[in-house]
ROSEMAR-923592 format. One record per residue: residue number from 1; residue in three letters; x, y, z of N, C-alpha, C in turn. Coordinates in nm, 4 decimals. Layout:
BEGIN
   num   residu      neast     nnorth        nup     caeast    canorth       caup      ceast     cnorth        cup
   NUM      ala          X          Y          Z          X          Y          Z          X          Y          Z
...
***
This chain:
BEGIN
   num   residu      neast     nnorth        nup     caeast    canorth       caup      ceast     cnorth        cup
     1      val     8.4974     0.7265     0.2014     8.4157     0.6068     0.1961     8.2768     0.6435     0.2474
     2      gly     8.1728     0.6198     0.1696     8.0378     0.6548     0.2102     7.9763     0.5510     0.3013
     3      val     7.8833     0.5939     0.3865     7.8132     0.5015     0.4749     7.7419     0.3949     0.3939
     4      gly     7.6870     0.4341     0.2794     7.6152     0.3389     0.1959     7.7052     0.2524     0.1102
     5      gly     7.8381     0.2709     0.1224     7.9296     0.1976     0.0367     7.9840     0.0700     0.0982
     6      ala     7.9263     0.0249     0.2115     7.9743    -0.0959     0.2761     7.9503    -0.2166     0.1864
     7      arg     8.0443    -0.3125     0.1912     8.0317    -0.4305     0.1061     7.9191    -0.5201     0.1558
     8      glu     7.8490    -0.5799     0.0611     7.7343    -0.6644     0.0957     7.7761    -0.7881     0.1736
     9      asp     7.8993    -0.8366     0.1519     7.9414    -0.9589     0.2196     7.9583    -0.9389     0.3699
    10      leu     7.9620    -0.8140     0.4170     7.9738    -0.7890     0.5601     7.8401    -0.8053     0.6314
    11      gly     7.7313    -0.7959     0.5587     7.5996    -0.8133     0.6181     7.5537    -0.6966     0.7028
    12      leu     7.6131    -0.5797     0.6857     7.5728    -0.4639     0.7650     7.4344    -0.4165     0.7222
    13      arg     7.3576    -0.3690     0.8219     7.2228    -0.3201     0.7933     7.1994    -0.1906     0.8697
    14      gln     7.1646    -0.0838     0.7982     7.1373     0.0422     0.8662     6.9968     0.0383     0.9234
    15      ile     6.9849     0.0679     1.0538     6.8562     0.0572     1.1218     6.8117     0.1891     1.1849
    16      ala     6.8916     0.2933     1.1726     6.8527     0.4226     1.2293     6.9387     0.5310     1.1667
    17      gly     6.8922     0.6557     1.1818     6.9687     0.7694     1.1324     6.9451     0.7952     0.9854
    18      pro     6.9966     0.9076     0.9363     6.9781     0.9438     0.7960     7.0509     0.8489     0.7030
    19      thr     6.9989     0.8358     0.5809     7.0589     0.7458     0.4811     7.1245     0.8255     0.3691
    20      asp     7.1879     0.9355     0.4046     7.2531     1.0204     0.3060     7.3738     0.9482     0.2464
    21      pro     7.3740     0.9196     0.1149     7.4875     0.8476     0.0550     7.6147     0.9302     0.0524
    22      asp     7.6046     1.0614     0.0749     7.7223     1.1468     0.0731     7.7926     1.1548     0.2082
    23      thr     7.7360     1.0908     0.3106     7.8037     1.0864     0.4400     7.9340     1.0088     0.4247
    24      val     8.0450     1.0693     0.4654     8.1764     1.0117     0.4394     8.2398     0.9588     0.5672
    25      ile     8.2894     0.8361     0.5617     8.3639     0.7737     0.6710     8.5117     0.7775     0.6367
    26      his     8.5935     0.8292     0.7275     8.7375     0.8388     0.7039     8.8138     0.7215     0.7640
    27      trp     8.7607     0.6616     0.8691     8.8256     0.5459     0.9299     8.7300     0.4784     1.0268
    28      ala     8.7707     0.3612     1.0767     8.6896     0.2864     1.1720     8.7649     0.2775     1.3041
    29      his     8.6901     0.2836     1.4150     8.7511     0.2788     1.5474     8.6607     0.1970     1.6393
    30      thr     8.7202     0.1075     1.7159     8.6454     0.0249     1.8100     8.6680     0.0751     1.9521
    31      ser     8.5598     0.0933     2.0260     8.5715     0.1397     2.1636     8.4526     0.0908     2.2449
    32      glu     8.4804     0.0500     2.3694     8.3752     0.0122     2.4626     8.3685     0.1107     2.5791
    33      met     8.4208     0.2291     2.5582     8.4154     0.3314     2.6625     8.2760     0.3941     2.6664
    34      pro     8.2231     0.4209     2.7855     8.0908     0.4839     2.7943     8.0894     0.6252     2.7403
    35      asp     8.2052     0.6907     2.7397     8.2184     0.8238     2.6786     8.3318     0.8174     2.5775
    36      pro     8.3002     0.7944     2.4488     8.4062     0.7797     2.3485     8.4648     0.9114     2.3004
    37      tyr     8.4107     1.0226     2.3459     8.4523     1.1540     2.2959     8.6041     1.1737     2.2959
    38      pro     8.6751     1.1443     2.4073     8.8196     1.1737     2.4092     8.9011     1.0909     2.3101
    39      tyr     8.8418     0.9859     2.2563     8.9170     0.8925     2.1727     8.8836     0.9053     2.0234
    40      leu     8.7992     1.0017     1.9888     8.7589     1.0195     1.8500     8.8233     1.1449     1.7921
    41      leu     8.8626     1.1361     1.6653     8.9227     1.2494     1.5958     8.8239     1.3179     1.5015
    42      gly     8.7144     1.2478     1.4705     8.6172     1.2988     1.3743     8.6211     1.2172     1.2468
    43      gly     8.5037     1.1891     1.1935     8.4960     1.1130     1.0693     8.4947     0.9624     1.0876
    44      glu     8.4803     0.9154     1.2108     8.4885     0.7717     1.2355     8.3561     0.6979     1.2196
    45      leu     8.3689     0.5716     1.1840     8.2657     0.4718     1.2082     8.3043     0.4074     1.3402
    46      leu     8.2305     0.4377     1.4463     8.2611     0.3828     1.5781     8.1940     0.2467     1.5918
    47      leu     8.2709     0.1465     1.6306     8.2205     0.0103     1.6459     8.2165    -0.0267     1.7934
    48      thr     8.1045    -0.0819     1.8382     8.0896    -0.1221     1.9777     8.0004    -0.2448     1.9873
    49      ala     8.0288    -0.3282     2.0878     7.9443    -0.4443     2.1167     7.8531    -0.4156     2.2356
    50      gly     7.8589    -0.2940     2.2880     7.7714    -0.2573     2.3988     7.8160    -0.3093     2.5335
    51      val     7.9451    -0.3417     2.5480     7.9958    -0.3900     2.6769     7.9782    -0.2830     2.7845
    52      his     7.9851    -0.1583     2.7455     7.9800    -0.0462     2.8393     7.8390    -0.0135     2.8865
    53      ile     7.7366    -0.0726     2.8273     7.5987    -0.0336     2.8572     7.5533    -0.0932     2.9903
    54      pro     7.5120    -0.0113     3.0862     7.4616    -0.0646     3.2136     7.3243    -0.1278     3.1976
    55      glu     7.2834    -0.2095     3.2913     7.1581    -0.2831     3.2813     7.0364    -0.1917     3.2744
    56      ala     7.0385    -0.0819     3.3458     6.9215     0.0079     3.3503     6.9333     0.1233     3.2514
    57      ala     7.0160     0.1067     3.1487     7.0411     0.2172     3.0564     6.9160     0.2619     2.9822
    58      gly     6.8262     0.1675     2.9517     6.7098     0.2010     2.8712     6.6100     0.2926     2.9388
    59      ser     6.6156     0.3036     3.0707     6.5171     0.3847     3.1422     6.5661     0.5252     3.1746
    60      gly     6.6886     0.5577     3.1372     6.7448     0.6894     3.1665     6.7908     0.7607     3.0409
    61      thr     6.8896     0.8471     3.0576     6.9412     0.9261     2.9456     7.0736     0.8719     2.8941
    62      tyr     7.1079     0.7492     2.9317     7.2390     0.6949     2.8963     7.2631     0.6985     2.7451
    63      phe     7.1686     0.6455     2.6682     7.1896     0.6352     2.5245     7.1905     0.7731     2.4573
    64      ala     7.1058     0.8637     2.5039     7.1051     0.9986     2.4491     7.2386     1.0667     2.4759
    65      asp     7.2914     1.0511     2.5980     7.4211     1.1099     2.6307     7.5319     1.0466     2.5474
    66      tyr     7.5259     0.9154     2.5318     7.6285     0.8418     2.4570     7.6324     0.8860     2.3109
    67      val     7.5167     0.8891     2.2475     7.5105     0.9254     2.1062     7.5456     1.0726     2.0856
    68      ser     7.4996     1.1586     2.1739     7.5290     1.3012     2.1600     7.6789     1.3267     2.1689
    69      arg     7.7483     1.2506     2.2513     7.8937     1.2667     2.2631     7.9651     1.2199     2.1366
    70      ile     7.9143     1.1150     2.0732     7.9725     1.0693     1.9468     7.9570     1.1772     1.8409
    71      val     7.8383     1.2330     1.8320     7.8115     1.3384     1.7343     7.8963     1.4614     1.7639
    72      glu     7.9071     1.4971     1.8906     7.9862     1.6136     1.9310     8.1332     1.5960     1.8950
    73      ala     8.1826     1.4737     1.9014     8.3219     1.4450     1.8685     8.3471     1.4358     1.7189
    74      gly     8.2398     1.4372     1.6392     8.2568     1.4296     1.4946     8.2429     1.2909     1.4362
    75      gly     8.2023     1.1934     1.5179     8.1775     1.0601     1.4631     8.0620     1.0645     1.3639
    76      val     8.0738     0.9911     1.2550     7.9735     1.0013     1.1492     7.8818     0.8800     1.1418
    77      ala     7.9146     0.7728     1.2129     7.8290     0.6543     1.2112     7.8659     0.5652     1.3288
    78      leu     7.7690     0.4834     1.3711     7.7897     0.3899     1.4810     7.7550     0.2506     1.4337
    79      gly     7.8462     0.1572     1.4564     7.8205     0.0176     1.4245     7.8048    -0.0618     1.5534
    80      phe     7.6901    -0.1290     1.5691     7.6631    -0.2039     1.6924     7.6673    -0.3525     1.6616
    81      gly     7.7580    -0.4229     1.7294     7.7721    -0.5661     1.7081     7.6726    -0.6461     1.7885
    82      val     7.5917    -0.7261     1.7208     7.4943    -0.8129     1.7870     7.5643    -0.9432     1.8276
    83      ala     7.5578    -0.9773     1.9563     7.6241    -1.0927     2.0164     7.7739    -1.0603     2.0272
    84      pro     7.8389    -1.1066     2.1306     7.7873    -1.1970     2.2345     7.7215    -1.1260     2.3525
    85      val     7.7300    -0.9928     2.3613     7.6774    -0.9220     2.4783     7.5273    -0.8979     2.4658
    86      his     7.4815    -0.8517     2.3492     7.3407    -0.8170     2.3280     7.2848    -0.8991     2.2114
    87      asp     7.1664    -0.9530     2.2302     7.1014    -1.0313     2.1244     7.0431    -0.9416     2.0158
    88      thr     7.0055    -0.8213     2.0533     6.9502    -0.7249     1.9586     7.0071    -0.5868     1.9906
    89      val     6.9899    -0.4964     1.8982     7.0318    -0.3582     1.9216     6.9294    -0.2929     2.0143
    90      pro     6.9722    -0.2333     2.1243     6.8760    -0.1707     2.2172     6.7881    -0.0676     2.1481
    91      arg     6.6585    -0.0739     2.1764     6.5644     0.0186     2.1125     6.5956     0.1639     2.1473
    92      ala     6.6397     0.1863     2.2711     6.6715     0.3234     2.3122     6.7903     0.3776     2.2337
    93      leu     6.8817     0.2910     2.1945     6.9948     0.3351     2.1123     6.9472     0.3719     1.9725
    94      val     6.8559     0.2936     1.9185     6.7984     0.3240     1.7869     6.7292     0.4597     1.7904
    95      ala     6.6514     0.4829     1.8958     6.5791     0.6095     1.9085     6.6758     0.7263     1.9223
    96      ala     6.7830     0.7076     1.9985     6.8805     0.8150     2.0177     6.9514     0.8489     1.8873
    97      cys     6.9853     0.7477     1.8087     7.0528     0.7719     1.6806     6.9590     0.8438     1.5837
    98      asp     6.8320     0.8080     1.5860     6.7350     0.8800     1.5032     6.7238     1.0253     1.5482
    99      his     6.7238     1.0463     1.6781     6.7083     1.1819     1.7328     6.8274     1.2699     1.6969
   100      tyr     6.9474     1.2145     1.7042     7.0689     1.2932     1.6788     7.1211     1.2783     1.5359
   101      asp     7.0415     1.2151     1.4491     7.0791     1.2004     1.3074     7.2142     1.1318     1.2906
   102      leu     7.2369     1.0258     1.3661     7.3597     0.9479     1.3545     7.3265     0.8135     1.2910
   103      pro     7.3811     0.7823     1.1741     7.3559     0.6514     1.1124     7.3989     0.5379     1.2058
   104      leu     7.3102     0.4419     1.2234     7.3364     0.3266     1.3091     7.3340     0.2005     1.2244
   105      leu     7.4436     0.1262     1.2272     7.4559     0.0037     1.1492     7.4554    -0.1166     1.2426
   106      glu     7.3752    -0.2151     1.2089     7.3741    -0.3403     1.2834     7.4791    -0.4334     1.2240
   107      val     7.5720    -0.4771     1.3077     7.6776    -0.5679     1.2635     7.6383    -0.7090     1.3068
   108      pro     7.6150    -0.8003     1.2132     7.5665    -0.9342     1.2492     7.6744    -1.0175     1.3185
   109      pro     7.6340    -1.1207     1.3912     7.7308    -1.2039     1.4650     7.8445    -1.2612     1.3811
   110      pro     7.8202    -1.3036     1.2558     7.9319    -1.3635     1.1818     8.0393    -1.2636     1.1383
   111      thr     8.0148    -1.1346     1.1553     8.1076    -1.0336     1.1046     8.1874    -0.9715     1.2186
   112      pro     8.3154    -1.0058     1.2323     8.3973    -0.9437     1.3367     8.4291    -0.7984     1.3001
   113      phe     8.4538    -0.7170     1.4012     8.4841    -0.5763     1.3779     8.6092    -0.5591     1.2921
   114      ser     8.7019    -0.6537     1.3041     8.8262    -0.6436     1.2257     8.7972    -0.6478     1.0761
   115      arg     8.6952    -0.7253     1.0360     8.6589    -0.7297     0.8941     8.5972    -0.5981     0.8489
   116      val     8.5177    -0.5378     0.9349     8.4568    -0.4090     0.9017     8.5656    -0.3036     0.8860
   117      ala     8.6596    -0.3002     0.9830     8.7680    -0.2020     0.9759     8.8536    -0.2232     0.8515
   118      arg     8.8815    -0.3488     0.8193     8.9621    -0.3775     0.7004     8.8897    -0.3336     0.5735
   119      ala     8.7584    -0.3538     0.5701     8.6820    -0.3116     0.4526     8.6863    -0.1602     0.4364
   120      val     8.6779    -0.0876     0.5496     8.6862     0.0585     0.5425     8.8206     0.1021     0.4856
   121      trp     8.9284     0.0423     0.5351     9.0614     0.0793     0.4864     9.0778     0.0440     0.3388
   122      gln     9.0230    -0.0690     0.2964     9.0331    -0.1076     0.1551     8.9575    -0.0092     0.0661
   123      leu     8.8379     0.0312     0.1098     8.7605     0.1275     0.0325     8.8289     0.2634     0.0290
   124      met     8.8940     0.3007     0.1396     8.9685     0.4251     0.1417     9.0855     0.4204     0.0441
   125      ala     9.1538     0.3071     0.0398     9.2661     0.2925    -0.0533     9.2179     0.3005    -0.1978
   126      gln     9.1037     0.2402    -0.2261     9.0474     0.2469    -0.3606     9.0098     0.3898    -0.3974
   127      ala     8.9534     0.4633    -0.3009     8.9148     0.6024    -0.3266     9.0374     0.6890    -0.3517
   128      arg     9.1439     0.6668    -0.2737     9.2671     0.7435    -0.2939     9.3278     0.7136    -0.4300
   129      leu     9.3253     0.5866    -0.4696     9.3805     0.5484    -0.5995     9.3006     0.6113    -0.7127
   130      ala     9.1677     0.6105    -0.6998     9.0830     0.6712    -0.8028     9.1092     0.8208    -0.8138
   131      glu     9.1267     0.8879    -0.6992     9.1539     1.0319    -0.7008     9.2909     1.0598    -0.7624
   132      leu     9.3898     0.9761    -0.7306     9.5231     0.9927    -0.7882     9.5190     0.9763    -0.9396
   133      arg     9.4438     0.8787    -0.9865     9.4293     0.8586    -1.1308     9.3614     0.9783    -1.1967
   134      arg     9.2595     1.0317    -1.1296     9.1882     1.1470    -1.1846     9.2805     1.2672    -1.1966
   135      val     9.3600     1.2921    -1.0925     9.4527     1.4054    -1.0952     9.5603     1.3849    -1.2010
   136      thr     9.6113     1.2634    -1.2107     9.7155     1.2347    -1.3095     9.6620     1.2537    -1.4508
   137      glu     9.5416     1.2042    -1.4767     9.4819     1.2209    -1.6091     9.4600     1.3681    -1.6417
   138      ala     9.4184     1.4469    -1.5409     9.3973     1.5894    -1.5627     9.5284     1.6594    -1.5941
   139      gln     9.6334     1.6264    -1.5216     9.7642     1.6866    -1.5469     9.8143     1.6516    -1.6867
   140      gln     9.7958     1.5278    -1.7264     9.8409     1.4848    -1.8592     9.7636     1.5565    -1.9693
   141      ser     9.6330     1.5712    -1.9509     9.5513     1.6377    -2.0527     9.5857     1.7857    -2.0629
   142      leu     9.6145     1.8496    -1.9498     9.6526     1.9911    -1.9519     9.7897     2.0094    -2.0157
   143      ala     9.8824     1.9171    -1.9862    10.0152     1.9250    -2.0472    10.0071     1.9061    -2.1982
   144      ala     9.9228     1.8118    -2.2417     9.9064     1.7893    -2.3853     9.8431     1.9099    -2.4523
   145      ala     9.7462     1.9724    -2.3852     9.6814     2.0911    -2.4413     9.7791     2.2073    -2.4522
   146      ala     9.8703     2.2186    -2.3544     9.9670     2.3284    -2.3558    10.0682     2.3154    -2.4680
   147      ser    10.0869     2.1951    -2.5224    10.1851     2.1736    -2.6286    10.1258     2.1913    -2.7686
   148      arg     9.9967     2.2210    -2.7764     9.9334     2.2382    -2.9069     9.9620     2.3771    -2.9646
   149      pro     9.9385     2.3956    -3.0945     9.9656     2.5262    -3.1569     9.8847     2.6402    -3.0954
   150      asp     9.7652     2.6114    -3.0442     9.6816     2.7133    -2.9801     9.6674     2.6793    -2.8318
   151      pro     9.7732     2.6941    -2.7528     9.7746     2.6423    -2.6165     9.6718     2.7062    -2.5234
   152      ile     9.6490     2.8364    -2.5342     9.5608     2.9028    -2.4377     9.4179     2.8505    -2.4462
   153      pro     9.3532     2.8540    -2.5626     9.2168     2.7996    -2.5677     9.2116     2.6503    -2.5406
   154      ser     9.3166     2.5782    -2.5791     9.3189     2.4338    -2.5552     9.3246     2.4030    -2.4054
   155      val     9.4095     2.4750    -2.3335     9.4210     2.4545    -2.1890     9.2906     2.4935    -2.1192
   156      leu     9.2318     2.6039    -2.1605     9.1072     2.6479    -2.0979     8.9946     2.5481    -2.1218
   157      arg     8.9889     2.4926    -2.2421     8.8863     2.3921    -2.2702     8.9037     2.2694    -2.1816
   158      gln     9.0276     2.2244    -2.1664     9.0534     2.1084    -2.0811     9.0212     2.1385    -1.9354
   159      leu     9.0589     2.2586    -1.8898     9.0329     2.2963    -1.7514     8.8828     2.3043    -1.7239
   160      ala     8.8088     2.3649    -1.8167     8.6641     2.3740    -1.8007     8.6004     2.2355    -1.7999
   161      gln     8.6530     2.1466    -1.8825     8.6013     2.0099    -1.8876     8.6245     1.9384    -1.7550
   162      arg     8.7441     1.9590    -1.6964     8.7795     1.8882    -1.5733     8.7026     1.9398    -1.4518
   163      val     8.6817     2.0721    -1.4450     8.6108     2.1277    -1.3289     8.4602     2.1288    -1.3503
   164      gly     8.4170     2.1010    -1.4737     8.2748     2.1001    -1.5028     8.2119     2.2372    -1.4927
   165      gly     8.2832     2.3400    -1.5369     8.2311     2.4761    -1.5275     8.2967     2.5679    -1.6292
   166      arg     8.3361     2.6857    -1.5844     8.3907     2.7880    -1.6724     8.5338     2.8217    -1.6304
   167      ala     8.6220     2.8368    -1.7266     8.7612     2.8748    -1.7034     8.7919     2.9989    -1.7858
   168      val     8.8582     3.0962    -1.7236     8.8839     3.2247    -1.7890     9.0290     3.2657    -1.7684
   169      leu     9.0894     3.3219    -1.8715     9.2211     3.3836    -1.8615     9.2025     3.5344    -1.8681
   170      tyr     9.2459     3.6037    -1.7612     9.2354     3.7491    -1.7546     9.3727     3.8117    -1.7756
   171      gly     9.3730     3.9312    -1.8357     9.4952     4.0075    -1.8493     9.5262     4.0842    -1.7225
   172      pro     9.6443     4.1481    -1.7137     9.6827     4.2238    -1.5928     9.5832     4.3331    -1.5554
   173      asp     9.5137     4.3881    -1.6557     9.4181     4.4954    -1.6273     9.2769     4.4435    -1.6014
   174      gly     9.2616     4.3122    -1.5948     9.1312     4.2540    -1.5680     9.0494     4.2238    -1.6913
   175      thr     9.1059     4.2477    -1.8092     9.0347     4.2190    -1.9330     9.0310     4.0684    -1.9589
   176      glu     8.9164     4.0188    -1.9982     8.9034     3.8776    -2.0305     8.9685     3.8495    -2.1655
   177      ile     9.0734     3.7687    -2.1643     9.1466     3.7372    -2.2869     9.0852     3.6174    -2.3590
   178      ala     9.0537     3.5142    -2.2860     8.9960     3.3939    -2.3458     8.9163     3.3202    -2.2384
   179      ala     8.8208     3.2409    -2.2825     8.7371     3.1670    -2.1886     8.6851     3.0398    -2.2541
   180      ala     8.6508     2.9448    -2.1709     8.5881     2.8202    -2.2166     8.4985     2.7708    -2.1043
   181      glu     8.3955     2.6978    -2.1396     8.3059     2.6470    -2.0371     8.2439     2.5160    -2.0800
   182      arg     8.2074     2.4386    -1.9790     8.1350     2.3139    -2.0013     7.9908     2.3387    -1.9621
   183      gly     7.9017     2.3287    -2.0568     7.7637     2.3646    -2.0321     7.7463     2.5147    -2.0502
   184      thr     7.6434     2.5673    -1.9893     7.6150     2.7102    -2.0003     7.6126     2.7720    -1.8617
   185      thr     7.6948     2.8737    -1.8415     7.6995     2.9418    -1.7128     7.6219     3.0721    -1.7209
   186      gly     7.5647     3.1127    -1.6106     7.4850     3.2343    -1.6071     7.5674     3.3570    -1.5756
   187      ala     7.4969     3.4701    -1.5716     7.5632     3.5974    -1.5451     7.6222     3.6007    -1.4047
   188      ala     7.5566     3.5346    -1.3094     7.6067     3.5345    -1.1721     7.7432     3.4673    -1.1630
   189      thr     7.7599     3.3574    -1.2356     7.8882     3.2873    -1.2342     7.9965     3.3716    -1.2996
   190      arg     7.9644     3.4375    -1.4090     8.0627     3.5215    -1.4781     8.1052     3.6389    -1.3905
   191      glu     8.0095     3.6976    -1.3209     8.0424     3.8086    -1.2319     8.1251     3.7596    -1.1135
   192      ser     8.0954     3.6382    -1.0669     8.1722     3.5802    -0.9568     8.3175     3.5612    -0.9979
   193      leu     8.3384     3.5120    -1.1187     8.4749     3.4947    -1.1691     8.5468     3.6283    -1.1805
   194      ala     8.4789     3.7275    -1.2319     8.5396     3.8600    -1.2449     8.5780     3.9141    -1.1069
   195      gly     8.4929     3.8870    -1.0065     8.5243     3.9306    -0.8710     8.6472     3.8606    -0.8166
   196      leu     8.6607     3.7306    -0.8444     8.7802     3.6576    -0.8016     8.9055     3.7138    -0.8679
   197      ala     8.8937     3.7493    -0.9944     9.0085     3.8052    -1.0658     9.0524     3.9372    -1.0033
   198      arg     8.9560     4.0164    -0.9571     8.9918     4.1437    -0.8935     9.0631     4.1205    -0.7601
   199      val     9.0279     4.0125    -0.6920     9.0914     3.9822    -0.5635     9.2390     3.9485    -0.5808
   200      val     9.2705     3.8696    -0.6839     9.4090     3.8233    -0.7012     9.4908     3.9130    -0.7926
   201      arg     9.4287     4.0202    -0.8500     9.5032     4.1081    -0.9394     9.5830     4.2093    -0.8574
   202      pro     9.7150     4.2182    -0.8767     9.7965     4.3138    -0.8011     9.7544     4.4572    -0.8298
   203      thr     9.7595     4.5420    -0.7266     9.7319     4.6844    -0.7413     9.8417     4.7624    -0.6706
   204      gly     9.8573     4.8875    -0.7058     9.9594     4.9707    -0.6444    10.0953     4.9475    -0.7069
   205      thr    10.2021     4.9788    -0.6339    10.3370     4.9589    -0.6861    10.3665     4.8105    -0.6978
   206      pro    10.4521     4.7698    -0.7909    10.4782     4.6271    -0.8109    10.5233     4.5544    -0.6850
   207      ser    10.6154     4.6129    -0.6077    10.6670     4.5432    -0.4903    10.5605     4.5309    -0.3821
   208      ala    10.4864     4.6408    -0.3565    10.3829     4.6383    -0.2537    10.2678     4.5479    -0.2933
   209      ala    10.2297     4.5525    -0.4221    10.1181     4.4711    -0.4693    10.1486     4.3235    -0.4587
   210      thr    10.2719     4.2853    -0.4938    10.3099     4.1437    -0.4887    10.3045     4.0911    -0.3467
   211      ala    10.3450     4.1747    -0.2500    10.3483     4.1292    -0.1112    10.2095     4.1215    -0.0498
   212      ala    10.1176     4.2087    -0.0937     9.9875     4.2175    -0.0287     9.8770     4.1410    -0.0999
   213      thr     9.8976     4.1007    -0.2228     9.7915     4.0386    -0.3018     9.7902     3.8875    -0.2838
   214      pro     9.6737     3.8277    -0.2545     9.6669     3.6812    -0.2435     9.6876     3.6165    -0.3793
   215      thr     9.7342     3.4932    -0.3779     9.7600     3.4209    -0.5025     9.6419     3.3361    -0.5454
   216      ser     9.5419     3.3214    -0.4590     9.4241     3.2439    -0.4955     9.3048     3.2975    -0.4191
   217      ala     9.1856     3.2679    -0.4712     9.0627     3.3115    -0.4062     8.9512     3.2172    -0.4467
   218      thr     8.8555     3.1968    -0.3554     8.7402     3.1125    -0.3845     8.6140     3.1816    -0.3358
   219      thr     8.5024     3.1422    -0.3934     8.3738     3.1956    -0.3508     8.2661     3.0922    -0.3809
   220      pro     8.1635     3.0802    -0.2971     8.0557     2.9841    -0.3264     7.9888     3.0190    -0.4578
   221      ser     7.9620     2.9166    -0.5389     7.8991     2.9383    -0.6680     7.8206     2.8132    -0.7064
   222      pro     7.7037     2.8279    -0.7667     7.6280     2.7092    -0.8078     7.6956     2.6317    -0.9193
   223      thr     7.7863     2.6984    -0.9921     7.8561     2.6335    -1.1011     8.0057     2.6410    -1.0771
   224      pro     8.0811     2.5284    -1.0778     8.2247     2.5340    -1.0577     8.2900     2.6239    -1.1608
   225      ser     8.3935     2.6973    -1.1203     8.4621     2.7868    -1.2106     8.6052     2.8045    -1.1688
   226      ser     8.6871     2.8558    -1.2569     8.8290     2.8751    -1.2278     8.8766     3.0016    -1.2961
   227      ala     8.9555     3.0804    -1.2238     9.0109     3.2020    -1.2796     9.1608     3.2049    -1.2559
***
């Protein structure tokens, strides 16, 4: 669930931190502890009403310490509830979130934290369902391609389409038997694939090679690929 994917009916407003739409929230957690670090697993939208904030917090390092601990624990966003404790979001908290690149969301009085948490879980369920559908459709398309009279090129075409890159079938000696790609891949991507094939290709005696050779390999590449 992305930080920017919050439902409009919640009235959330981002007031600090980066606005990267790719920032992902895995769950929501409410805490009024001054040090939330021990209670975070990473990936949270932490919700607080500021009950833990001391009166003189704005003149010291309280907010910087608080936000740095959230970031250190892997929290990806902070939601601050306006009212009943604070009429506005403390300026020092806004500054700290900007400094530590932590997205800060203002939660308006009419929106209880339970609604925010429920919205996160609903969006997560929708994302899981969409991913399940995508995987199921890919499996069905690959199975259908495998049943055609020319299964190898058909499967490779479907695989390249699904990964948005290049798919190659190599022989035991590393020879390229067939390939398909979506778009045009460069020489660097082709060499990267050949390198992956060498990693997973057994060498030496059959028994020793099978035991020592990995069954999969990955490498950073500007274009997705599969070998």
